[in-house]
Legacy VTK file of the C-alpha trace (Angstrom):
# vtk DataFile Version 3.0
C-alpha trace
ASCII
DATASET POLYDATA
POINTS 65 float
0.017 -0.383 -0.081
1.086 3.548 -0.472
1.649 5.275 2.201
-1.769 7.027 2.912
-3.189 3.822 2.369
-0.859 2.167 5.083
-2.053 5.677 7.125
-5.729 5.029 6.809
-5.031 1.143 7.145
-3.385 1.288 10.392
-6.154 3.934 12.115
-9.080 1.948 10.479
-7.971 -1.114 12.046
-5.835 0.459 15.796
-3.527 -1.764 13.814
0.460 -0.183 13.480
3.785 -1.510 11.697
5.104 -4.973 11.110
7.886 -5.506 13.791
9.996 -8.628 13.186
12.875 -9.269 14.870
12.986 -6.147 16.815
13.575 -4.251 13.216
10.508 -1.840 12.654
9.378 -2.607 8.690
8.201 0.712 7.825
5.735 -0.242 4.884
4.638 -3.534 6.454
1.419 -3.193 8.154
-0.128 -5.459 11.288
-2.980 -6.866 10.609
-5.419 -8.072 13.003
-6.693 -11.392 13.752
-10.461 -9.693 12.884
-9.402 -9.279 9.512
-7.394 -12.589 8.935
-10.696 -14.048 9.835
-12.236 -12.443 6.925
-10.718 -13.147 3.487
-13.151 -11.466 1.756
-13.291 -7.982 3.596
-8.889 -8.200 3.619
-9.589 -8.434 0.034
-9.257 -5.427 -1.244
-6.141 -4.165 1.065
-4.355 -7.382 -0.756
-5.194 -5.655 -4.131
-4.232 -2.750 -3.326
-0.489 -3.897 -2.147
-0.373 -5.938 -4.817
-1.102 -2.777 -7.873
1.232 -0.324 -5.327
3.778 -3.010 -5.818
3.788 -2.532 -8.927
4.695 0.590 -9.271
7.564 0.119 -7.303
11.470 -0.275 -9.372
12.957 -3.364 -8.808
16.118 -3.377 -6.655
19.569 -3.364 -8.562
21.140 -6.758 -7.364
24.969 -6.439 -6.683
27.271 -7.903 -8.204
30.343 -10.896 -5.742
33.948 -9.776 -6.372
LINES 1 66
65 0 1 2 3 4 5 6 7 8 9 10 11 12 13 14 15 16 17 18 19 20 21 22 23 24 25 26 27 28 29 30 31 32 33 34 35 36 37 38 39 40 41 42 43 44 45 46 47 48 49 50 51 52 53 54 55 56 57 58 59 60 61 62 63 64
């Protein structure tokens, strides 16, 4: 999701950014259990996320020396 959609999601579901192994992942949100239990409600957010991901440019791979 883009920044605006991510902020709206966090506000609507009283969620937050995903924290994994002590690191906050700025472009990921925690999906609440209530939403995981209702795939039909989750689908539009997954579609938004997929559309956003398609707009990102691929990362350049670093060559091993």
